[in-house]
VMD Tcl script that builds the backbone (N, CA, C; Angstrom):
set m [mol new atoms 405]
animate dup $m
set s [atomselect $m all]
$s set {name element resname resid chain x y z} {
  {N N MET 1 A 77.950 -195.864 28.932}
  {CA C MET 1 A 78.798 -194.788 27.921}
  {C C MET 1 A 79.208 -195.725 26.559}
  {N N CYS 2 A 80.227 -196.977 27.104}
  {CA C CYS 2 A 80.554 -198.048 26.078}
  {C C CYS 2 A 79.392 -198.271 25.498}
  {N N HIS 3 A 78.359 -198.896 25.329}
  {CA C HIS 3 A 77.047 -199.565 24.584}
  {C C HIS 3 A 76.973 -198.259 23.460}
  {N N VAL 4 A 76.576 -197.150 24.408}
  {CA C VAL 4 A 75.874 -196.297 23.413}
  {C C VAL 4 A 76.727 -195.661 22.275}
  {N N PHE 5 A 78.225 -195.774 22.570}
  {CA C PHE 5 A 79.339 -195.465 21.263}
  {C C PHE 5 A 79.910 -196.467 20.852}
  {N N GLY 6 A 79.558 -197.838 21.129}
  {CA C GLY 6 A 80.003 -199.017 20.888}
  {C C GLY 6 A 81.916 -199.594 20.666}
  {N N VAL 7 A 82.146 -199.136 21.826}
  {CA C VAL 7 A 83.515 -199.356 22.143}
  {C C VAL 7 A 83.171 -200.180 23.689}
  {N N GLN 8 A 84.964 -200.724 23.722}
  {CA C GLN 8 A 84.736 -201.548 24.843}
  {C C GLN 8 A 85.236 -200.888 26.417}
  {N N SER 9 A 85.867 -199.500 25.878}
  {CA C SER 9 A 86.380 -199.036 26.943}
  {C C SER 9 A 85.739 -197.770 27.076}
  {N N ALA 10 A 85.461 -196.953 27.953}
  {CA C ALA 10 A 85.907 -195.410 28.022}
  {C C ALA 10 A 86.808 -194.848 27.623}
  {N N ALA 11 A 87.901 -195.282 28.147}
  {CA C ALA 11 A 89.392 -195.231 28.552}
  {C C ALA 11 A 89.897 -194.455 27.421}
  {N N PRO 12 A 89.899 -194.512 26.228}
  {CA C PRO 12 A 90.612 -193.769 24.869}
  {C C PRO 12 A 89.500 -192.578 24.855}
  {N N LEU 13 A 88.662 -192.454 25.151}
  {CA C LEU 13 A 87.661 -191.281 24.640}
  {C C LEU 13 A 88.001 -190.233 25.832}
  {N N ARG 14 A 87.862 -190.486 27.087}
  {CA C ARG 14 A 88.189 -189.995 28.183}
  {C C ARG 14 A 89.781 -189.517 28.055}
  {N N ALA 15 A 90.506 -190.456 27.724}
  {CA C ALA 15 A 92.274 -189.373 27.299}
  {C C ALA 15 A 91.793 -188.703 26.458}
  {N N GLN 16 A 91.478 -188.557 25.595}
  {CA C GLN 16 A 91.623 -187.840 24.474}
  {C C GLN 16 A 90.776 -186.628 25.138}
  {N N GLY 17 A 89.818 -186.592 25.876}
  {CA C GLY 17 A 88.980 -185.165 26.007}
  {C C GLY 17 A 90.467 -184.647 27.336}
  {N N ASP 18 A 91.352 -185.295 27.564}
  {CA C ASP 18 A 92.168 -184.601 28.592}
  {C C ASP 18 A 93.294 -184.893 27.608}
  {N N GLY 19 A 93.459 -184.529 26.659}
  {CA C GLY 19 A 94.718 -184.155 25.930}
  {C C GLY 19 A 95.441 -185.450 25.284}
  {N N LEU 20 A 95.270 -186.121 25.658}
  {CA C LEU 20 A 96.289 -187.406 24.769}
  {C C LEU 20 A 95.758 -188.289 23.653}
  {N N PHE 21 A 96.437 -188.591 23.288}
  {CA C PHE 21 A 96.139 -189.187 21.784}
  {C C PHE 21 A 96.583 -190.948 21.558}
  {N N PRO 22 A 95.667 -191.595 22.302}
  {CA C PRO 22 A 95.200 -192.937 22.567}
  {C C PRO 22 A 95.915 -193.950 21.187}
  {N N ASP 23 A 96.713 -194.700 21.467}
  {CA C ASP 23 A 97.407 -195.488 20.045}
  {C C ASP 23 A 96.444 -196.599 20.132}
  {N N ASP 24 A 96.967 -197.503 19.341}
  {CA C ASP 24 A 95.860 -198.932 18.633}
  {C C ASP 24 A 96.316 -199.922 20.162}
  {N N ARG 25 A 97.227 -199.201 21.241}
  {CA C ARG 25 A 97.461 -200.227 22.847}
  {C C ARG 25 A 95.879 -200.316 23.440}
  {N N TYR 26 A 95.553 -200.949 24.335}
  {CA C TYR 26 A 94.746 -201.136 25.333}
  {C C TYR 26 A 94.904 -199.673 26.394}
  {N N TRP 27 A 93.662 -199.245 26.526}
  {CA C TRP 27 A 93.686 -198.063 27.821}
  {C C TRP 27 A 92.630 -198.586 28.805}
  {N N LEU 28 A 93.259 -197.864 29.624}
  {CA C LEU 28 A 92.441 -198.286 30.461}
  {C C LEU 28 A 92.499 -196.741 31.912}
  {N N CYS 29 A 91.004 -196.566 32.195}
  {CA C CYS 29 A 91.306 -195.851 33.471}
  {C C CYS 29 A 92.178 -196.211 34.343}
  {N N ALA 30 A 93.504 -195.845 35.009}
  {CA C ALA 30 A 93.483 -196.178 36.278}
  {C C ALA 30 A 93.659 -194.898 36.918}
  {N N ASP 31 A 92.893 -194.206 37.677}
  {CA C ASP 31 A 92.815 -192.592 38.852}
  {C C ASP 31 A 93.428 -193.232 39.849}
  {N N PRO 32 A 94.123 -192.226 40.616}
  {CA C PRO 32 A 95.073 -192.784 42.098}
  {C C PRO 32 A 93.920 -193.021 42.834}
  {N N VAL 33 A 94.409 -194.143 43.959}
  {CA C VAL 33 A 93.127 -193.837 44.886}
  {C C VAL 33 A 94.242 -194.351 46.096}
  {N N GLU 34 A 93.207 -194.277 47.467}
  {CA C GLU 34 A 93.842 -194.710 48.297}
  {C C GLU 34 A 93.439 -196.160 48.789}
  {N N LEU 35 A 94.507 -197.176 49.371}
  {CA C LEU 35 A 94.149 -198.001 49.843}
  {C C LEU 35 A 94.085 -197.765 51.536}
  {N N GLN 36 A 93.480 -198.374 52.269}
  {CA C GLN 36 A 93.346 -198.653 53.915}
  {C C GLN 36 A 92.912 -199.106 54.570}
  {N N LEU 37 A 93.866 -199.765 55.480}
  {CA C LEU 37 A 93.156 -201.094 56.359}
  {C C LEU 37 A 92.903 -200.697 56.968}
  {N N GLN 38 A 91.740 -201.734 57.515}
  {CA C GLN 38 A 91.358 -201.132 58.813}
  {C C GLN 38 A 90.698 -203.059 59.039}
  {N N SER 39 A 91.114 -203.043 60.395}
  {CA C SER 39 A 91.053 -204.503 60.986}
  {C C SER 39 A 91.050 -205.407 60.009}
  {N N SER 40 A 89.700 -205.985 59.623}
  {CA C SER 40 A 89.832 -207.238 58.700}
  {C C SER 40 A 89.516 -206.920 57.208}
  {N N ARG 41 A 89.507 -205.443 56.881}
  {CA C ARG 41 A 88.955 -204.810 55.848}
  {C C ARG 41 A 89.869 -204.224 55.147}
  {N N VAL 42 A 90.462 -203.952 53.486}
  {CA C VAL 42 A 91.069 -203.109 52.513}
  {C C VAL 42 A 89.682 -202.276 52.119}
  {N N VAL 43 A 89.796 -200.714 52.450}
  {CA C VAL 43 A 88.431 -199.923 52.269}
  {C C VAL 43 A 89.343 -199.017 50.962}
  {N N LEU 44 A 89.127 -198.661 50.213}
  {CA C LEU 44 A 89.602 -198.164 48.747}
  {C C LEU 44 A 88.805 -197.022 49.024}
  {N N TYR 45 A 89.607 -195.694 48.999}
  {CA C TYR 45 A 89.000 -194.433 48.871}
  {C C TYR 45 A 89.295 -193.815 47.640}
  {N N PRO 46 A 88.194 -193.053 46.907}
  {CA C PRO 46 A 88.969 -192.312 45.878}
  {C C PRO 46 A 89.012 -190.946 45.880}
  {N N ASP 47 A 89.027 -189.868 45.127}
  {CA C ASP 47 A 89.324 -188.675 44.960}
  {C C ASP 47 A 90.686 -188.319 46.019}
  {N N VAL 48 A 92.295 -189.005 45.978}
  {CA C VAL 48 A 92.652 -188.603 46.418}
  {C C VAL 48 A 93.218 -187.288 45.598}
  {N N ASP 49 A 93.696 -186.541 46.378}
  {CA C ASP 49 A 94.215 -184.770 45.972}
  {C C ASP 49 A 95.950 -185.377 46.002}
  {N N CYS 50 A 95.924 -185.001 44.466}
  {CA C CYS 50 A 97.569 -185.026 44.351}
  {C C CYS 50 A 97.379 -183.718 43.539}
  {N N SER 51 A 98.913 -183.179 43.539}
  {CA C SER 51 A 99.292 -182.450 42.500}
  {C C SER 51 A 99.801 -183.017 41.033}
  {N N ARG 52 A 99.919 -181.973 40.120}
  {CA C ARG 52 A 100.812 -182.385 38.760}
  {C C ARG 52 A 101.883 -182.929 39.565}
  {N N ALA 53 A 103.083 -182.318 40.871}
  {CA C ALA 53 A 104.184 -182.556 40.133}
  {C C ALA 53 A 103.995 -184.346 41.142}
  {N N GLU 54 A 103.312 -184.558 42.265}
  {CA C GLU 54 A 103.402 -185.919 42.625}
  {C C GLU 54 A 102.865 -186.395 41.753}
  {N N ALA 55 A 101.759 -186.632 40.921}
  {CA C ALA 55 A 101.588 -187.638 40.174}
  {C C ALA 55 A 102.334 -187.651 38.913}
  {N N GLU 56 A 103.228 -186.601 38.646}
  {CA C GLU 56 A 104.555 -186.811 37.425}
  {C C GLU 56 A 105.552 -187.893 37.945}
  {N N ALA 57 A 105.640 -187.715 39.769}
  {CA C ALA 57 A 106.932 -188.408 40.136}
  {C C ALA 57 A 106.200 -189.911 40.528}
  {N N LEU 58 A 104.620 -189.676 40.749}
  {CA C LEU 58 A 104.704 -191.614 41.072}
  {C C LEU 58 A 104.388 -191.979 39.650}
  {N N CYS 59 A 103.810 -191.816 39.164}
  {CA C CYS 59 A 103.848 -192.285 37.169}
  {C C CYS 59 A 105.717 -192.354 36.726}
  {N N GLU 60 A 106.160 -191.584 36.992}
  {CA C GLU 60 A 107.844 -192.568 36.518}
  {C C GLU 60 A 108.531 -193.453 37.587}
  {N N ALA 61 A 107.861 -193.209 38.556}
  {CA C ALA 61 A 108.142 -194.542 39.587}
  {C C ALA 61 A 107.472 -195.671 38.982}
  {N N LEU 62 A 106.088 -195.548 38.519}
  {CA C LEU 62 A 105.538 -196.885 38.294}
  {C C LEU 62 A 106.400 -197.273 36.448}
  {N N ASN 63 A 106.459 -196.063 35.918}
  {CA C ASN 63 A 106.664 -196.545 34.713}
  {C C ASN 63 A 108.336 -197.194 34.808}
  {N N ALA 64 A 108.587 -196.240 35.498}
  {CA C ALA 64 A 110.016 -197.131 35.631}
  {C C ALA 64 A 110.214 -198.911 35.804}
  {N N HIS 65 A 109.135 -198.967 36.819}
  {CA C HIS 65 A 109.102 -200.742 37.201}
  {C C HIS 65 A 108.129 -201.401 36.591}
  {N N SER 66 A 107.362 -200.748 35.319}
  {CA C SER 66 A 106.941 -201.746 34.712}
  {C C SER 66 A 106.642 -201.732 33.227}
  {N N SER 67 A 107.433 -201.005 32.614}
  {CA C SER 67 A 107.767 -200.890 31.411}
  {C C SER 67 A 108.462 -201.969 30.745}
  {N N GLY 68 A 109.387 -202.936 31.307}
  {CA C GLY 68 A 109.492 -203.951 31.009}
  {C C GLY 68 A 108.679 -205.166 30.714}
  {N N ASP 69 A 107.588 -205.009 31.416}
  {CA C ASP 69 A 105.810 -205.647 31.032}
  {C C ASP 69 A 105.291 -204.931 29.809}
  {N N GLY 70 A 105.363 -203.772 29.731}
  {CA C GLY 70 A 104.716 -203.305 28.033}
  {C C GLY 70 A 103.491 -202.582 28.969}
  {N N LEU 71 A 103.293 -201.835 30.422}
  {CA C LEU 71 A 102.787 -201.189 30.305}
  {C C LEU 71 A 102.993 -199.782 30.941}
  {N N PHE 72 A 102.011 -198.899 30.586}
  {CA C PHE 72 A 103.138 -197.510 30.588}
  {C C PHE 72 A 101.529 -196.359 31.867}
  {N N VAL 73 A 102.034 -195.820 32.334}
  {CA C VAL 73 A 101.087 -195.113 33.642}
  {C C VAL 73 A 101.154 -193.506 32.807}
  {N N HIS 74 A 99.767 -193.330 32.292}
  {CA C HIS 74 A 100.014 -191.987 31.974}
  {C C HIS 74 A 99.364 -190.881 32.685}
  {N N ALA 75 A 99.675 -189.579 33.396}
  {CA C ALA 75 A 98.794 -188.655 34.020}
  {C C ALA 75 A 98.308 -187.436 33.457}
  {N N ALA 76 A 97.318 -187.577 32.964}
  {CA C ALA 76 A 96.733 -186.846 31.566}
  {C C ALA 76 A 96.271 -185.517 33.348}
  {N N HIS 77 A 95.902 -185.923 34.250}
  {CA C HIS 77 A 95.303 -184.926 35.189}
  {C C HIS 77 A 95.783 -185.461 36.506}
  {N N PRO 78 A 95.992 -184.610 37.385}
  {CA C PRO 78 A 96.510 -185.524 38.711}
  {C C PRO 78 A 95.951 -186.299 39.107}
  {N N ILE 79 A 94.550 -186.168 38.551}
  {CA C ILE 79 A 93.815 -187.381 39.489}
  {C C ILE 79 A 93.045 -188.529 38.522}
  {N N ARG 80 A 93.422 -187.941 37.034}
  {CA C ARG 80 A 92.902 -188.907 36.216}
  {C C ARG 80 A 93.912 -189.526 35.393}
  {N N TRP 81 A 94.591 -190.952 35.630}
  {CA C TRP 81 A 95.589 -191.592 34.924}
  {C C TRP 81 A 94.729 -192.689 34.036}
  {N N TYR 82 A 96.191 -192.821 33.297}
  {CA C TYR 82 A 95.875 -194.280 32.667}
  {C C TYR 82 A 96.643 -194.859 32.517}
  {N N LEU 83 A 96.351 -196.479 32.291}
  {CA C LEU 83 A 97.338 -197.233 31.611}
  {C C LEU 83 A 97.134 -197.774 30.409}
  {N N SER 84 A 98.259 -197.797 29.823}
  {CA C SER 84 A 98.249 -198.320 28.327}
  {C C SER 84 A 99.226 -199.757 28.402}
  {N N THR 85 A 98.347 -200.746 27.813}
  {CA C THR 85 A 99.047 -201.712 27.199}
  {C C THR 85 A 98.966 -202.440 26.024}
  {N N GLU 86 A 99.909 -203.206 25.821}
  {CA C GLU 86 A 99.421 -204.072 24.564}
  {C C GLU 86 A 98.688 -205.221 24.742}
  {N N ASN 87 A 98.479 -205.685 25.801}
  {CA C ASN 87 A 97.425 -206.580 25.846}
  {C C ASN 87 A 97.160 -206.737 27.342}
  {N N THR 88 A 95.732 -206.429 27.813}
  {CA C THR 88 A 94.900 -206.598 28.951}
  {C C THR 88 A 94.602 -208.209 29.159}
  {N N GLY 89 A 94.450 -208.353 28.589}
  {CA C GLY 89 A 94.324 -210.278 28.870}
  {C C GLY 89 A 92.689 -210.589 29.139}
  {N N ALA 90 A 92.122 -211.594 29.386}
  {CA C ALA 90 A 90.707 -211.373 29.724}
  {C C ALA 90 A 90.424 -211.628 31.392}
  {N N ALA 91 A 90.906 -210.176 31.378}
  {CA C ALA 91 A 90.717 -210.092 33.433}
  {C C ALA 91 A 89.436 -208.714 33.058}
  {N N GLY 92 A 88.489 -209.375 33.866}
  {CA C GLY 92 A 87.215 -209.270 34.591}
  {C C GLY 92 A 87.403 -207.702 35.842}
  {N N MET 93 A 87.531 -206.394 35.759}
  {CA C MET 93 A 87.601 -205.245 36.670}
  {C C MET 93 A 86.721 -204.776 37.017}
  {N N ALA 94 A 86.148 -204.505 38.713}
  {CA C ALA 94 A 85.154 -204.040 38.991}
  {C C ALA 94 A 85.344 -201.953 38.368}
  {N N PRO 95 A 84.529 -201.523 38.054}
  {CA C PRO 95 A 84.508 -199.914 37.920}
  {C C PRO 95 A 84.506 -198.877 39.418}
  {N N LEU 96 A 85.565 -198.344 39.412}
  {CA C LEU 96 A 85.943 -197.311 40.421}
  {C C LEU 96 A 84.505 -197.230 41.237}
  {N N ARG 97 A 83.463 -196.687 40.692}
  {CA C ARG 97 A 82.167 -196.554 41.560}
  {C C ARG 97 A 81.687 -197.931 42.577}
  {N N ALA 98 A 81.968 -199.259 42.045}
  {CA C ALA 98 A 81.607 -200.181 42.533}
  {C C ALA 98 A 82.076 -200.285 43.977}
  {N N ALA 99 A 83.798 -200.290 43.530}
  {CA C ALA 99 A 84.895 -200.016 44.435}
  {C C ALA 99 A 84.683 -199.250 45.842}
  {N N ALA 100 A 84.135 -198.121 45.576}
  {CA C ALA 100 A 84.913 -196.649 46.330}
  {C C ALA 100 A 83.821 -197.009 47.212}
  {N N TRP 101 A 84.667 -196.626 48.823}
  {CA C TRP 101 A 84.370 -196.793 49.815}
  {C C TRP 101 A 84.010 -198.118 50.309}
  {N N ARG 102 A 85.054 -199.411 50.154}
  {CA C ARG 102 A 83.999 -201.423 50.270}
  {C C ARG 102 A 85.424 -201.216 50.694}
  {N N ASP 103 A 85.048 -202.972 50.847}
  {CA C ASP 103 A 86.495 -203.470 51.421}
  {C C ASP 103 A 86.773 -204.218 49.857}
  {N N VAL 104 A 87.695 -203.943 49.342}
  {CA C VAL 104 A 88.012 -204.575 48.382}
  {C C VAL 104 A 88.447 -205.804 47.785}
  {N N ARG 105 A 88.412 -206.375 48.750}
  {CA C ARG 105 A 89.365 -207.795 48.657}
  {C C ARG 105 A 88.212 -208.777 47.907}
  {N N SER 106 A 87.050 -208.728 47.531}
  {CA C SER 106 A 86.440 -209.477 46.810}
  {C C SER 106 A 86.269 -208.898 45.339}
  {N N LEU 107 A 86.766 -207.454 45.162}
  {CA C LEU 107 A 86.638 -206.605 43.994}
  {C C LEU 107 A 87.580 -207.368 43.442}
  {N N LEU 108 A 88.842 -207.786 43.743}
  {CA C LEU 108 A 89.852 -207.330 42.845}
  {C C LEU 108 A 89.824 -208.330 41.433}
  {N N ALA 109 A 90.640 -208.284 40.348}
  {CA C ALA 109 A 90.170 -208.791 38.879}
  {C C ALA 109 A 90.125 -210.134 39.252}
  {N N GLN 110 A 89.478 -210.522 38.367}
  {CA C GLN 110 A 88.668 -212.270 38.385}
  {C C GLN 110 A 89.494 -213.133 37.191}
  {N N ASP 111 A 88.801 -212.483 36.228}
  {CA C ASP 111 A 89.410 -213.310 34.668}
  {C C ASP 111 A 90.757 -213.010 34.596}
  {N N GLY 112 A 91.546 -214.408 34.333}
  {CA C GLY 112 A 92.854 -213.938 34.032}
  {C C GLY 112 A 93.438 -213.297 35.158}
  {N N ALA 113 A 93.450 -213.366 35.878}
  {CA C ALA 113 A 93.730 -212.160 36.780}
  {C C ALA 113 A 95.270 -212.379 38.011}
  {N N ARG 114 A 96.037 -213.298 37.133}
  {CA C ARG 114 A 97.255 -213.443 37.998}
  {C C ARG 114 A 97.921 -212.197 37.807}
  {N N ARG 115 A 97.898 -212.159 36.396}
  {CA C ARG 115 A 99.094 -210.796 35.855}
  {C C ARG 115 A 98.607 -209.170 37.243}
  {N N TRP 116 A 97.372 -209.371 36.898}
  {CA C TRP 116 A 97.057 -208.252 37.560}
  {C C TRP 116 A 96.955 -207.716 38.896}
  {N N GLN 117 A 96.571 -209.063 39.496}
  {CA C GLN 117 A 96.922 -209.315 41.168}
  {C C GLN 117 A 98.181 -209.220 41.588}
  {N N ARG 118 A 99.372 -209.883 40.577}
  {CA C ARG 118 A 100.494 -209.507 40.988}
  {C C ARG 118 A 101.181 -207.976 40.766}
  {N N LEU 119 A 100.456 -207.443 39.719}
  {CA C LEU 119 A 100.759 -206.255 39.694}
  {C C LEU 119 A 100.201 -205.231 40.507}
  {N N GLY 120 A 99.088 -205.341 40.529}
  {CA C GLY 120 A 98.413 -204.841 42.066}
  {C C GLY 120 A 99.640 -204.482 43.133}
  {N N ASN 121 A 100.192 -205.711 43.518}
  {CA C ASN 121 A 100.511 -206.033 44.921}
  {C C ASN 121 A 101.756 -205.304 44.486}
  {N N GLU 122 A 102.362 -205.160 43.079}
  {CA C GLU 122 A 103.938 -204.781 43.030}
  {C C GLU 122 A 103.647 -203.197 43.352}
  {N N ILE 123 A 102.616 -202.796 42.733}
  {CA C ILE 123 A 102.109 -201.230 42.494}
  {C C ILE 123 A 102.270 -200.727 44.587}
  {N N GLN 124 A 101.408 -201.568 45.146}
  {CA C GLN 124 A 100.991 -201.353 46.368}
  {C C GLN 124 A 102.558 -201.069 47.043}
  {N N MET 125 A 103.465 -202.043 46.989}
  {CA C MET 125 A 104.720 -202.197 47.754}
  {C C MET 125 A 105.193 -200.949 47.140}
  {N N LEU 126 A 105.220 -200.574 45.586}
  {CA C LEU 126 A 106.414 -200.023 45.476}
  {C C LEU 126 A 105.854 -198.350 45.691}
  {N N LEU 127 A 104.199 -197.679 45.603}
  {CA C LEU 127 A 103.932 -196.805 46.282}
  {C C LEU 127 A 104.005 -196.645 47.697}
  {N N HIS 128 A 104.032 -197.579 48.312}
  {CA C HIS 128 A 103.881 -197.178 50.172}
  {C C HIS 128 A 105.318 -196.755 50.557}
  {N N GLN 129 A 106.250 -197.012 49.739}
  {CA C GLN 129 A 107.444 -196.504 50.082}
  {C C GLN 129 A 107.821 -195.204 49.432}
  {N N HIS 130 A 106.827 -194.716 48.699}
  {CA C HIS 130 A 107.725 -193.813 47.591}
  {C C HIS 130 A 107.548 -192.535 48.522}
  {N N PRO 131 A 109.033 -191.489 48.254}
  {CA C PRO 131 A 109.143 -190.555 48.711}
  {C C PRO 131 A 107.612 -189.642 48.935}
  {N N VAL 132 A 106.762 -189.625 47.570}
  {CA C VAL 132 A 105.345 -188.676 48.118}
  {C C VAL 132 A 104.682 -189.150 48.535}
  {N N ASN 133 A 104.260 -190.541 49.077}
  {CA C ASN 133 A 103.371 -191.223 49.778}
  {C C ASN 133 A 104.100 -190.979 51.288}
  {N N LEU 134 A 105.093 -190.828 51.415}
  {CA C LEU 134 A 105.977 -190.655 52.825}
  {C C LEU 134 A 105.505 -189.524 53.670}
  {N N ALA 135 A 105.786 -188.806 52.537}
  {CA C ALA 135 A 105.411 -187.279 52.813}
  {C C ALA 135 A 104.103 -187.067 53.516}
}
mol reanalyze $m
mol bondsrecalc $m
mol representation Tube
mol addrep $m
């Protein structure tokens, strides 16, 4: 799709379709998923069932935590989220379809990944203890 439209990311197009108005920041699709530890694997499950109120509560916590880094999470729809940032860095990330139902340890951000790996760990810890997930 990106090649057809001559863009680097489909996220701004999808965000517009969801009623958001992407600015000149970088936009990434950041849909909610479940990570499940299974013996020696960490398996990613897409299609998390999330209500609008739950999505808003989770995004509020994420934004309070990461706004100092210039990152903002937008839940245009309970299961279609976006991350906007002033700079993505040079991180290579696997698309969701490549990570779904697989061990994701080998699929973590690679190039310029320190920022994203740190952020991923922080998000996991933050959301693991969030009241929405505890419920």
